[in-house]
C-alpha positions in Angstrom: -67.0 -45.3 103.0 -70.2 -43.1 102.9 -73.1 -44.6 104.8 -76.7 -44.7 103.6 -78.0 -42.3 106.1 -75.3 -39.7 105.1 -76.5 -39.9 101.5 -80.1 -39.6 102.7 -79.4 -36.5 104.8 -77.3 -34.9 102.0 -80.2 -35.4 99.6 -82.7 -34.0 102.1 -80.6 -30.9 102.7 -80.4 -30.3 98.9 -84.3 -30.5 98.7 -84.9 -27.5 100.9 -88.4 -26.7 102.3 -90.2 -23.4 101.7 -88.5 -21.5 104.6 -85.1 -22.7 103.4 -85.8 -22.0 99.8 -83.1 -19.4 99.5 -80.4 -21.9 100.2 -81.8 -24.2 97.5 -81.8 -21.3 95.0 -78.1 -20.7 95.7 -77.3 -24.4 95.1 -79.1 -24.3 91.7 -77.3 -21.1 90.7 -74.0 -22.7 91.7 -74.8 -25.8 89.6 -75.7 -23.6 86.6 -72.6 -21.5 87.1 -70.3 -24.5 87.0 -72.2 -26.0 84.0 -71.9 -22.8 82.0 -68.2 -22.3 83.0 -67.3 -25.9 81.9 -69.4 -25.7 78.7 -68.0 -22.3 77.7 -64.4 -23.4 78.4 -64.8 -26.5 76.2 -66.5 -24.5 73.4 -63.9 -21.7 73.3 -61.0 -24.1 73.5 -62.5 -26.2 70.7 -63.1 -23.1 68.5 -59.5 -21.9 69.1 -58.1 -25.3 68.2 -60.2 -25.4 65.1 -59.3 -21.9 64.1 -55.6 -22.6 64.5 -55.8 -25.9 62.7 -57.8 -24.5 59.8 -55.5 -21.5 59.3 -52.4 -23.7 59.6 -53.7 -26.2 57.0 -54.7 -23.5 54.5 -51.6 -21.4 55.0 -49.3 -24.4 54.6 -51.5 -25.8 51.8 -51.0 -22.8 49.7 -47.5 -21.6 50.9 -45.5 -24.7 51.6 -43.3 -25.5 54.6 -40.0 -23.8 53.6 -39.2 -21.0 51.2 -35.6 -21.0 49.8 -34.4 -17.6 48.7 -31.4 -16.6 46.7 -29.4 -13.4 46.3 -31.6 -10.4 45.5 -34.6 -12.7 45.6 -33.8 -14.1 42.2 -32.7 -17.7 41.5 -31.5 -18.0 37.8 -30.4 -21.6 37.8 -33.5 -22.9 39.6 -33.7 -26.3 37.8 -30.3 -27.6 39.0 -30.9 -26.2 42.5 -34.3 -27.9 42.6 -32.7 -31.2 41.8 -30.1 -30.7 44.6 -32.8 -29.8 47.1 -34.9 -32.8 46.2 -32.0 -35.1 47.2 -31.9 -33.7 50.7 -33.4 -36.1 53.3 -36.9 -34.9 54.3 -37.6 -32.9 51.2 -40.9 -34.2 49.7 -41.2 -31.8 46.7 -39.7 -28.6 45.3 -41.7 -26.0 43.4 -40.1 -23.0 41.6 -42.2 -19.9 42.3 -42.5 -16.4 41.0 -44.4 -13.8 43.2 -45.3 -10.2 42.5 -47.9 -7.6 43.5 -50.2 -6.2 40.8 -53.4 -4.2 40.3 -56.1 -6.4 38.8 -58.9 -4.7 36.8 -62.0 -5.9 35.0 -65.3 -4.4 33.9 -64.6 -1.0 35.5 -63.6 -2.4 38.9 -60.1 -2.8 40.3 -58.4 -4.5 43.3 -54.9 -5.2 44.5 -53.8 -8.8 43.9 -50.8 -11.1 44.5 -49.6 -13.1 41.5 -47.9 -16.4 41.9 -46.3 -18.2 39.0 -45.9 -22.0 39.0 -46.2 -24.8 36.5 -49.4 -26.6 35.8 -47.8 -29.9 37.0 -46.9 -28.2 40.4 -50.4 -26.7 40.7 -51.9 -30.2 40.4 -49.6 -31.5 43.1 -51.1 -29.1 45.6 -54.2 -31.0 46.8 -55.6 -28.0 48.6 -55.4 -25.8 45.5 -56.3 -28.4 42.9 -59.4 -29.6 44.9 -60.5 -26.0 45.5 -61.1 -25.2 41.8 -64.8 -24.6 41.7 -65.5 -23.4 38.2 -63.7 -23.8 34.9 -60.8 -26.1 34.1 -57.0 -25.9 34.5 -56.4 -27.1 30.9 -55.7 -23.6 29.7 -53.5 -23.0 32.7 -51.4 -26.1 31.9 -51.1 -24.9 28.3 -49.7 -21.6 29.6 -52.5 -19.5 28.3 -54.8 -18.8 31.2 -54.8 -17.8 34.9 -56.7 -19.1 37.9 -58.1 -16.5 40.3 -59.9 -16.5 43.7 -63.7 -16.7 43.6 -64.1 -13.6 45.8 -61.7 -11.6 43.6 -63.7 -12.7 40.5 -66.9 -11.6 42.2 -65.3 -8.3 43.3 -64.3 -7.5 39.7 -67.5 -8.9 38.1 -65.6 -11.5 36.1 -66.3 -15.1 35.3 -64.5 -18.1 33.6 -63.7 -17.1 30.0 -63.5 -13.4 30.7 -60.2 -11.4 30.5 -58.6 -9.9 33.6 -56.1 -7.1 33.2 -53.0 -7.1 35.4 -51.0 -3.9 35.9 -47.5 -4.2 37.4 -45.9 -1.1 39.0 -42.5 -2.3 37.8 -43.1 -1.2 34.3 -41.1 -0.3 31.2 -38.7 2.7 31.4 -39.3 5.2 28.5 -38.2 8.7 27.7 -41.3 9.9 29.4 -40.7 7.9 32.6 -41.7 4.5 33.8 -44.9 3.2 32.2 -46.7 0.5 34.2 -46.7 -2.9 32.6 -50.2 -4.0 31.5 -51.4 -7.3 30.1 -54.7 -9.2 30.0 -55.2 -12.9 30.6 -58.1 -15.3 30.1 -59.6 -16.6 33.3 -59.2 -20.4 33.0 -60.8 -21.2 36.4 -61.6 -19.9 39.8 -60.7 -21.4 43.2 -62.3 -21.2 46.7 -60.2 -22.5 49.5 -62.4 -21.0 52.2 -59.8 -18.4 53.4 -60.8 -14.8 52.6 -57.3 -13.5 52.2 -56.4 -15.9 49.4 -59.8 -16.1 47.8 -60.0 -12.3 47.4 -56.5 -11.4 46.3 -54.6 -14.4 44.7 -54.0 -15.0 41.0 -52.1 -18.1 39.9 -50.2 -17.7 36.6 -48.3 -20.3 34.5 -44.6 -20.1 35.3 -43.4 -19.2 31.8 -46.1 -16.5 31.5 -45.1 -15.1 34.9 -41.4 -15.0 33.9 -42.3 -13.1 30.7 -44.7 -10.7 32.5 -42.4 -9.8 35.4 -39.3 -10.1 33.2 -37.5 -12.4 35.7 -34.7 -14.6 34.3 -35.5 -17.4 36.8 -37.7 -17.6 39.8 -38.1 -15.6 43.1 -37.8 -18.6 45.4 -38.1 -22.4 45.7 -41.0 -23.7 47.7 -40.2 -26.9 49.6 -42.7 -29.3 51.0 -41.8 -31.7 53.9 -43.7 -34.9 55.0 -45.2 -32.8 57.9 -45.1 -29.3 59.2 -43.2 -30.4 62.4 -40.2 -31.5 60.3 -39.8 -28.1 58.5 -37.4 -26.7 61.1 -34.9 -29.6 60.9 -35.1 -29.9 57.1 -34.5 -26.1 56.9 -31.3 -26.6 59.0 -30.1 -29.4 56.6 -30.8 -27.2 53.6 -28.7 -24.4 55.1 -25.8 -26.8 55.8 -25.9 -28.4 52.3 -26.6 -25.3 50.1 -25.9 -22.3 52.3 -22.5 -22.0 50.5 -24.4 -21.3 47.2 -26.2 -18.3 48.7 -29.5 -20.0 49.4 -31.4 -18.9 52.5 -34.2 -21.3 53.7 -37.0 -19.8 55.8 -39.5 -22.2 57.4 -43.2 -21.5 58.0 -42.7 -20.9 61.7 -40.4 -18.0 61.1 -42.6 -16.6 58.4 -45.8 -16.7 60.5 -44.3 -16.7 64.0 -46.0 -13.4 65.1 -49.4 -14.6 63.8 -49.4 -18.0 65.5 -47.8 -16.6 68.7 -50.7 -14.1 68.9 -53.2 -17.0 68.6 -51.5 -19.0 71.3 -51.4 -16.0 73.7 -55.1 -15.3 73.0 -55.9 -18.9 73.6 -54.1 -18.9 77.0 -55.7 -15.7 78.1 -59.2 -16.9 77.2 -58.5 -20.1 79.2 -57.6 -18.0 82.2 -60.5 -15.7 81.9 -63.1 -18.4 81.5 -61.6 -20.4 84.4 -62.7 -17.6 86.6 -66.4 -18.5 85.8 -65.8 -21.9 87.4 -64.0 -20.3 90.3 -66.9 -17.9 90.9 -69.3 -20.8 90.8 -67.1 -22.7 93.3 -67.4 -19.7 95.7 -71.1 -19.9 95.3 -70.9 -23.5 96.6 -68.9 -22.3 99.6 -71.4 -19.5 100.4 -74.4 -21.8 99.9 -72.9 -24.5 102.2 -71.9 -22.0 104.9 -75.5 -20.7 104.9 -76.8 -24.3 104.9 -74.6 -25.2 107.9 -75.8 -22.1 109.8 -79.4 -22.9 109.0 -79.0 -26.6 110.0 -77.2 -25.9 113.3 -80.0 -27.4 115.4 -80.2 -30.5 113.1 -76.5 -31.0 113.3 -76.6 -30.8 117.1 -79.4 -33.4 117.2 -77.5 -35.7 114.9 -74.5 -35.4 117.2 -76.5 -36.2 120.3 -78.0 -39.2 118.6 -74.5 -40.6 118.0 -73.4 -39.2 114.6 -69.6 -38.7 114.6 -67.9 -35.5 113.3 -66.7 -37.5 110.3 -70.3 -38.4 109.4 -71.4 -34.7 109.7 -68.5 -33.7 107.5 -69.3 -36.4 104.9 -73.0 -35.3 104.7 -72.0 -31.7 103.7 -69.2 -33.0 101.5 -71.8 -35.1 99.6 -74.3 -32.1 99.4 -71.7 -29.7 98.0 -69.9 -32.2 95.8 -73.2 -33.3 94.2 -73.8 -29.7 93.0 -70.3 -29.6 91.5 -70.5 -33.1 89.9 -73.9 -32.6 88.3 -72.9 -29.1 87.2 -69.6 -30.4 85.6 -71.4 -33.3 83.9 -74.1 -31.0 82.5 -71.4 -28.5 81.3 -69.5 -31.4 79.7 -72.6 -32.6 77.7 -73.5 -29.0 76.7 -70.0 -28.1 75.7 -69.5 -31.2 73.5 -72.9 -30.9 71.9 -72.3 -27.2 71.1 -68.8 -27.8 69.8 -69.8 -30.7 67.5 -72.6 -28.6 65.9 -71.3 -25.1 66.2 -71.4 -24.3 62.4 -75.0 -25.5 62.2 -75.9 -23.4 65.2 -74.2 -20.4 63.7 -76.1 -20.7 60.5 -79.4 -21.1 62.4 -78.7 -18.0 64.5 -77.7 -16.0 61.4 -80.9 -17.1 59.6 -83.0 -16.2 62.7 -81.4 -12.8 63.4 -80.6 -11.8 59.8 -77.1 -10.7 60.8 -73.7 -12.1 59.8 -71.9 -13.4 63.0 -68.8 -14.7 61.3 -67.6 -12.3 58.5 -65.0 -14.0 56.4 -63.1 -10.8 55.7 -62.6 -10.3 59.5 -62.0 -13.9 60.7 -60.1 -15.1 57.5 -62.2 -18.3 57.3 -65.6 -18.7 55.6 -67.0 -21.1 58.3 -66.7 -21.4 62.1 -64.3 -24.3 62.8 -64.2 -26.4 66.0 -61.9 -29.3 66.9 -62.5 -31.0 70.3 -59.2 -32.0 72.0 -60.3 -34.6 74.5 -57.1 -34.2 76.6 -58.2 -30.6 77.1 -61.8 -31.6 77.8 -60.4 -34.0 80.5 -58.4 -31.2 82.0 -61.5 -28.9 82.1 -63.7 -31.6 83.6 -61.0 -32.5 86.2 -60.6 -28.8 87.1 -64.4 -28.4 87.5 -64.6 -31.5 89.8 -61.5 -30.5 91.7 -62.7 -26.9 92.4 -66.1 -28.3 93.4 -64.6 -30.7 96.0 -62.2 -28.1 97.3 -65.1 -25.7 97.7 -66.9 -28.1 100.1 -64.0 -28.7 102.5 -64.2 -25.6 104.6 -68.0 -25.6 105.1 -68.0 -29.3 105.8 -65.1 -28.9 108.3 -67.0 -26.1 110.0 -70.2 -28.3 110.3 -68.1 -31.1 111.8 -66.6 -28.7 114.4 -70.0 -27.4 115.5 -70.5 -27.8 119.2 -74.0 -29.4 119.8 -74.4 -27.8 123.2 -73.8 -24.3 121.9 -76.0 -24.9 118.9 -79.0 -26.1 121.1 -78.4 -23.3 123.6 -79.2 -20.5 121.1 -82.1 -22.3 119.5 
């Protein structure tokens, strides 16, 4: 157990006098270094978690968990196959889909777009899509007479609800003069904004029957399957292949479709963790250097304490307390700063943007329209534990060195 005089001496050494002020400055910089390292690590890990979770929820909310393809990417008998898929254990819903790239034009502007055809009933089942409709109504869409486009695409083309958007497909009609691009205009029934730039700026949802007519497809391109959770997609995909693989169906789960993207996010997250951990390690080395200087500066005091009866264990504990106090207070301060910043990061971003007049989080670069952060308290515990552990380890050598100091030699050179 630590004795009262050991705590008193440790506190006294941390409050250095004027001639010992440099040692105190090093202690303060060590404390701030650990606090900034812990806070930065918590903030970055929270932002990476939020970024991955937001992307995953939006990608799966608009794409589904499994895409089931047929021969030549066309499934003619999709109604019967949808019924068979729905009977497989783990399949929550099946949505027949048509997909094709077009050129969208309106009021003299043009932009590439991705058209997805699905029924009005299936559109309403997608909570992310249905709840993201910001203007207009899906009544025309359900009636098969209108399309729903992303809000950023509408803004880019200068269009609004009720206007007509012209879609030009490169797979046009073959004539004696060559292939003529297929062109048709549609009424904009509504606009959506899911908060992901890629979808809001390039997606057009079209009624299934209208899409079949426009693309001249005698069926659908694929069947989109939803499972109870994203984690079940791989096992359900395996069951689909066993049950319907003989009919030429090829299921592809979301992990295979987006594997490179999410693997890159995981690698970036791990690298950031390693890099930011170096900040805490550097601060721990500051504790070591500060304590070594303190031991050297207090050589005479240590010798006097030893001659008065203080044991080597007591001397070691005094410097352990002094060094560990810097690490503990720094880690606690970093923990508080990190959590406070992570919980209010979007408000802070907006405040900085308003103050500086610059855009810090461009949606077209970072995919999302706001800065997400999700605090994983198991990771926070790991970071805090690492900060405390490195702080305690940093005190061992200087404390051992202080305990090994020979009082006779220390007093001889004074």
